[in-house]
mmCIF file as gemmi writes it, N, C-alpha and C atoms, coordinates in Angstrom:
data_model
loop_
_atom_site.group_PDB
_atom_site.id
_atom_site.type_symbol
_atom_site.label_atom_id
_atom_site.label_alt_id
_atom_site.label_comp_id
_atom_site.label_asym_id
_atom_site.label_entity_id
_atom_site.label_seq_id
_atom_site.pdbx_PDB_ins_code
_atom_site.Cartn_x
_atom_site.Cartn_y
_atom_site.Cartn_z
_atom_site.occupancy
_atom_site.B_iso_or_equiv
_atom_site.pdbx_formal_charge
_atom_site.auth_seq_id
_atom_site.auth_asym_id
_atom_site.pdbx_PDB_model_num
ATOM 1 N N . MET Axp A 1 ? 108.834 126.513 86.221 1 0 ? 1 A 1
ATOM 2 C CA . MET Axp A 1 ? 109.163 125.017 86.029 1 0 ? 1 A 1
ATOM 3 C C . MET Axp A 1 ? 109.956 124.9 85.22 1 0 ? 1 A 1
ATOM 4 N N . ASP Axp A 2 ? 111.492 123.485 85.098 1 0 ? 2 A 1
ATOM 5 C CA . ASP Axp A 2 ? 112.276 123.089 83.793 1 0 ? 2 A 1
ATOM 6 C C . ASP Axp A 2 ? 112.266 122.28 83.627 1 0 ? 2 A 1
ATOM 7 N N . CYS Axp A 3 ? 112.754 121.604 82.542 1 0 ? 3 A 1
ATOM 8 C CA . CYS Axp A 3 ? 112.814 120.656 81.581 1 0 ? 3 A 1
ATOM 9 C C . CYS Axp A 3 ? 112.841 119.369 83.177 1 0 ? 3 A 1
ATOM 10 N N . HIS Axp A 4 ? 114.062 119.734 83.88 1 0 ? 4 A 1
ATOM 11 C CA . HIS Axp A 4 ? 113.94 118.818 84.757 1 0 ? 4 A 1
ATOM 12 C C . HIS Axp A 4 ? 113.062 117.632 86.105 1 0 ? 4 A 1
ATOM 13 N N . ASP Axp A 5 ? 111.723 119.217 86.218 1 0 ? 5 A 1
ATOM 14 C CA . ASP Axp A 5 ? 111.037 119.26 86.857 1 0 ? 5 A 1
ATOM 15 C C . ASP Axp A 5 ? 109.741 118.716 85.648 1 0 ? 5 A 1
ATOM 16 N N . LEU Axp A 6 ? 109.765 118.251 84.375 1 0 ? 6 A 1
ATOM 17 C CA . LEU Axp A 6 ? 108.302 118.214 83.865 1 0 ? 6 A 1
ATOM 18 C C . LEU Axp A 6 ? 108.846 116.405 84.6 1 0 ? 6 A 1
ATOM 19 N N . GLN Axp A 7 ? 110.039 116.047 83.662 1 0 ? 7 A 1
ATOM 20 C CA . GLN Axp A 7 ? 110.697 115.043 83.528 1 0 ? 7 A 1
ATOM 21 C C . GLN Axp A 7 ? 110.369 113.581 84.763 1 0 ? 7 A 1
ATOM 22 N N . SER Axp A 8 ? 110.676 114.835 85.821 1 0 ? 8 A 1
ATOM 23 C CA . SER Axp A 8 ? 110.485 114.286 87.182 1 0 ? 8 A 1
ATOM 24 C C . SER Axp A 8 ? 108.406 114.308 87.315 1 0 ? 8 A 1
ATOM 25 N N . LYS Axp A 9 ? 108.194 115.151 87.178 1 0 ? 9 A 1
ATOM 26 C CA . LYS Axp A 9 ? 106.863 115.125 86.896 1 0 ? 9 A 1
ATOM 27 C C . LYS Axp A 9 ? 106.017 113.932 86.201 1 0 ? 9 A 1
ATOM 28 N N . SER Axp A 10 ? 106.334 113.872 84.88 1 0 ? 10 A 1
ATOM 29 C CA . SER Axp A 10 ? 106.405 112.904 84.385 1 0 ? 10 A 1
ATOM 30 C C . SER Axp A 10 ? 106.256 111.595 84.643 1 0 ? 10 A 1
ATOM 31 N N . ARG Axp A 11 ? 107.47 110.723 84.884 1 0 ? 11 A 1
ATOM 32 C CA . ARG Axp A 11 ? 107.956 109.724 85.647 1 0 ? 11 A 1
ATOM 33 C C . ARG Axp A 11 ? 107.645 109.395 87.262 1 0 ? 11 A 1
ATOM 34 N N . ASN Axp A 12 ? 106.899 110.418 88.002 1 0 ? 12 A 1
ATOM 35 C CA . ASN Axp A 12 ? 106.071 110.502 89.241 1 0 ? 12 A 1
ATOM 36 C C . ASN Axp A 12 ? 104.211 109.972 89.122 1 0 ? 12 A 1
ATOM 37 N N . ASP Axp A 13 ? 103.903 110.973 87.398 1 0 ? 13 A 1
ATOM 38 C CA . ASP Axp A 13 ? 102.798 110.522 87.506 1 0 ? 13 A 1
ATOM 39 C C . ASP Axp A 13 ? 102.585 109.196 86.349 1 0 ? 13 A 1
ATOM 40 N N . SER Axp A 14 ? 103.636 108.114 85.717 1 0 ? 14 A 1
ATOM 41 C CA . SER Axp A 14 ? 103.51 107.289 85.198 1 0 ? 14 A 1
ATOM 42 C C . SER Axp A 14 ? 103.173 106.002 86.338 1 0 ? 14 A 1
ATOM 43 N N . LYS Axp A 15 ? 103.766 105.956 87.512 1 0 ? 15 A 1
ATOM 44 C CA . LYS Axp A 15 ? 104.274 105.272 88.806 1 0 ? 15 A 1
ATOM 45 C C . LYS Axp A 15 ? 102.577 105.189 89.83 1 0 ? 15 A 1
ATOM 46 N N . THR Axp A 16 ? 102.305 106.439 89.466 1 0 ? 16 A 1
ATOM 47 C CA . THR Axp A 16 ? 101.233 107.083 89.989 1 0 ? 16 A 1
ATOM 48 C C . THR Axp A 16 ? 100.074 106.13 90.065 1 0 ? 16 A 1
ATOM 49 N N . THR Axp A 17 ? 99.848 106.227 87.954 1 0 ? 17 A 1
ATOM 50 C CA . THR Axp A 17 ? 99.622 105.503 87.403 1 0 ? 17 A 1
ATOM 51 C C . THR Axp A 17 ? 99.158 103.821 87.182 1 0 ? 17 A 1
ATOM 52 N N . ALA Axp A 18 ? 100.333 103.835 86.849 1 0 ? 18 A 1
ATOM 53 C CA . ALA Axp A 18 ? 100.428 102.528 87.702 1 0 ? 18 A 1
ATOM 54 C C . ALA Axp A 18 ? 100.774 101.779 88.449 1 0 ? 18 A 1
ATOM 55 N N . GLU Axp A 19 ? 100.203 101.72 90.138 1 0 ? 19 A 1
ATOM 56 C CA . GLU Axp A 19 ? 99.711 102.027 90.828 1 0 ? 19 A 1
ATOM 57 C C . GLU Axp A 19 ? 98.277 101.721 91.155 1 0 ? 19 A 1
ATOM 58 N N . LEU Axp A 20 ? 97.631 102.983 90.373 1 0 ? 20 A 1
ATOM 59 C CA . LEU Axp A 20 ? 96.537 103.256 91.256 1 0 ? 20 A 1
ATOM 60 C C . LEU Axp A 20 ? 95.822 101.28 90.225 1 0 ? 20 A 1
ATOM 61 N N . GLU Axp A 21 ? 96.124 101.482 88.855 1 0 ? 21 A 1
ATOM 62 C CA . GLU Axp A 21 ? 95.773 100.238 87.804 1 0 ? 21 A 1
ATOM 63 C C . GLU Axp A 21 ? 96.276 98.931 88.703 1 0 ? 21 A 1
ATOM 64 N N . SER Axp A 22 ? 97.112 99.089 89.562 1 0 ? 22 A 1
ATOM 65 C CA . SER Axp A 22 ? 97.602 97.519 90.338 1 0 ? 22 A 1
ATOM 66 C C . SER Axp A 22 ? 96.46 97.789 91.278 1 0 ? 22 A 1
ATOM 67 N N . LYS Axp A 23 ? 95.911 98.485 91.752 1 0 ? 23 A 1
ATOM 68 C CA . LYS Axp A 23 ? 95.233 98.413 93.051 1 0 ? 23 A 1
ATOM 69 C C . LYS Axp A 23 ? 93.451 98.268 92.18 1 0 ? 23 A 1
ATOM 70 N N . ILE Axp A 24 ? 93.058 99.32 91.856 1 0 ? 24 A 1
ATOM 71 C CA . ILE Axp A 24 ? 91.665 98.898 90.744 1 0 ? 24 A 1
ATOM 72 C C . ILE Axp A 24 ? 91.565 97.365 89.798 1 0 ? 24 A 1
ATOM 73 N N . ASP Axp A 25 ? 93.143 96.663 89.771 1 0 ? 25 A 1
ATOM 74 C CA . ASP Axp A 25 ? 92.726 95.178 88.98 1 0 ? 25 A 1
ATOM 75 C C . ASP Axp A 25 ? 92.113 94.784 90.58 1 0 ? 25 A 1
ATOM 76 N N . SER Axp A 26 ? 93.225 94.297 91.256 1 0 ? 26 A 1
ATOM 77 C CA . SER Axp A 26 ? 93.044 93.907 92.793 1 0 ? 26 A 1
ATOM 78 C C . SER Axp A 26 ? 90.693 93.991 93.092 1 0 ? 26 A 1
ATOM 79 N N . LEU Axp A 27 ? 91.272 95.327 93.01 1 0 ? 27 A 1
ATOM 80 C CA . LEU Axp A 27 ? 89.793 95.415 93.512 1 0 ? 27 A 1
ATOM 81 C C . LEU Axp A 27 ? 88.4 94.595 92.535 1 0 ? 27 A 1
ATOM 82 N N . VAL Axp A 28 ? 89.18 93.72 91.11 1 0 ? 28 A 1
ATOM 83 C CA . VAL Axp A 28 ? 88.246 93.608 90.091 1 0 ? 28 A 1
ATOM 84 C C . VAL Axp A 28 ? 88.473 92.197 90.402 1 0 ? 28 A 1
ATOM 85 N N . TYR Axp A 29 ? 89.755 92.139 91.336 1 0 ? 29 A 1
ATOM 86 C CA . TYR Axp A 29 ? 89.543 90.478 90.67 1 0 ? 29 A 1
ATOM 87 C C . TYR Axp A 29 ? 89.091 89.553 92.231 1 0 ? 29 A 1
ATOM 88 N N . LYS Axp A 30 ? 88.737 90.935 93.118 1 0 ? 30 A 1
ATOM 89 C CA . LYS Axp A 30 ? 87.876 90.648 94.098 1 0 ? 30 A 1
ATOM 90 C C . LYS Axp A 30 ? 86.733 90.341 94.256 1 0 ? 30 A 1
ATOM 91 N N . LEU Axp A 31 ? 86.412 91.952 93.443 1 0 ? 31 A 1
ATOM 92 C CA . LEU Axp A 31 ? 84.636 91.331 92.869 1 0 ? 31 A 1
ATOM 93 C C . LEU Axp A 31 ? 83.902 90.461 92.485 1 0 ? 31 A 1
ATOM 94 N N . TYR Axp A 32 ? 85.16 89.795 91.313 1 0 ? 32 A 1
ATOM 95 C CA . TYR Axp A 32 ? 84.467 88.393 90.714 1 0 ? 32 A 1
ATOM 96 C C . TYR Axp A 32 ? 84.759 87.463 90.994 1 0 ? 32 A 1
ATOM 97 N N . ASN Axp A 33 ? 85.585 87.603 92.05 1 0 ? 33 A 1
ATOM 98 C CA . ASN Axp A 33 ? 85.845 86.113 93.121 1 0 ? 33 A 1
ATOM 99 C C . ASN Axp A 33 ? 87.285 85.309 92.527 1 0 ? 33 A 1
ATOM 100 N N . LEU Axp A 34 ? 88.192 85.988 91.762 1 0 ? 34 A 1
ATOM 101 C CA . LEU Axp A 34 ? 88.793 84.955 90.845 1 0 ? 34 A 1
ATOM 102 C C . LEU Axp A 34 ? 89.645 84.707 92.481 1 0 ? 34 A 1
ATOM 103 N N . THR Axp A 35 ? 90.04 83.237 91.264 1 0 ? 35 A 1
ATOM 104 C CA . THR Axp A 35 ? 91.34 82.86 92.069 1 0 ? 35 A 1
ATOM 105 C C . THR Axp A 35 ? 92.639 83.05 91.55 1 0 ? 35 A 1
ATOM 106 N N . ASP Axp A 36 ? 93.67 82.733 92.29 1 0 ? 36 A 1
ATOM 107 C CA . ASP Axp A 36 ? 94.998 82.637 91.795 1 0 ? 36 A 1
ATOM 108 C C . ASP Axp A 36 ? 95.081 82.902 90.964 1 0 ? 36 A 1
ATOM 109 N N . ASP Axp A 37 ? 94.844 80.704 90.443 1 0 ? 37 A 1
ATOM 110 C CA . ASP Axp A 37 ? 95.454 80.806 89.207 1 0 ? 37 A 1
ATOM 111 C C . ASP Axp A 37 ? 94.268 82.051 88.041 1 0 ? 37 A 1
ATOM 112 N N . GLU Axp A 38 ? 93.029 81.88 87.362 1 0 ? 38 A 1
ATOM 113 C CA . GLU Axp A 38 ? 92.577 82.614 87.265 1 0 ? 38 A 1
ATOM 114 C C . GLU Axp A 38 ? 93.189 84.513 87.044 1 0 ? 38 A 1
ATOM 115 N N . ILE Axp A 39 ? 94.093 84.503 88.291 1 0 ? 39 A 1
ATOM 116 C CA . ILE Axp A 39 ? 94.776 85.847 88.074 1 0 ? 39 A 1
ATOM 117 C C . ILE Axp A 39 ? 95.441 85.806 87.872 1 0 ? 39 A 1
ATOM 118 N N . GLU Axp A 40 ? 96.204 84.493 87.024 1 0 ? 40 A 1
ATOM 119 C CA . GLU Axp A 40 ? 97.463 84.732 87.05 1 0 ? 40 A 1
ATOM 120 C C . GLU Axp A 40 ? 97.588 84.68 85.484 1 0 ? 40 A 1
ATOM 121 N N . THR Axp A 41 ? 96.315 84.033 85.182 1 0 ? 41 A 1
ATOM 122 C CA . THR Axp A 41 ? 96.79 83.759 83.791 1 0 ? 41 A 1
ATOM 123 C C . THR Axp A 41 ? 95.653 85.552 82.841 1 0 ? 41 A 1
ATOM 124 N N . ILE Axp A 42 ? 95.542 86.299 83.842 1 0 ? 42 A 1
ATOM 125 C CA . ILE Axp A 42 ? 94.987 87.383 82.574 1 0 ? 42 A 1
ATOM 126 C C . ILE Axp A 42 ? 96.342 87.843 83.162 1 0 ? 42 A 1
ATOM 127 N N . GLU Axp A 43 ? 97.341 87.841 84.32 1 0 ? 43 A 1
ATOM 128 C CA . GLU Axp A 43 ? 98.047 88.995 84.352 1 0 ? 43 A 1
ATOM 129 C C . GLU Axp A 43 ? 99.064 88.721 83.414 1 0 ? 43 A 1
ATOM 130 N N . LYS Axp A 44 ? 99.029 87.435 82.451 1 0 ? 44 A 1
ATOM 131 C CA . LYS Axp A 44 ? 100.179 87.14 81.491 1 0 ? 44 A 1
ATOM 132 C C . LYS Axp A 44 ? 99.548 87.547 80.735 1 0 ? 44 A 1
ATOM 133 N N . GLU Axp A 45 ? 98.51 88.582 80.046 1 0 ? 45 A 1
ATOM 134 C CA . GLU Axp A 45 ? 97.74 88.452 78.712 1 0 ? 45 A 1
ATOM 135 C C . GLU Axp A 45 ? 99.178 89.558 78.725 1 0 ? 45 A 1
């Protein structure tokens, strides 16, 4: 594994992490029956 492989892996992990965080956020919003306005307020912070 060379330096380029590690950089690529790091970017992929970051993307995957961001995608998972987004899915978790959506599930939490649904769990608590948040309105679009409430979600917008949370995501602005």
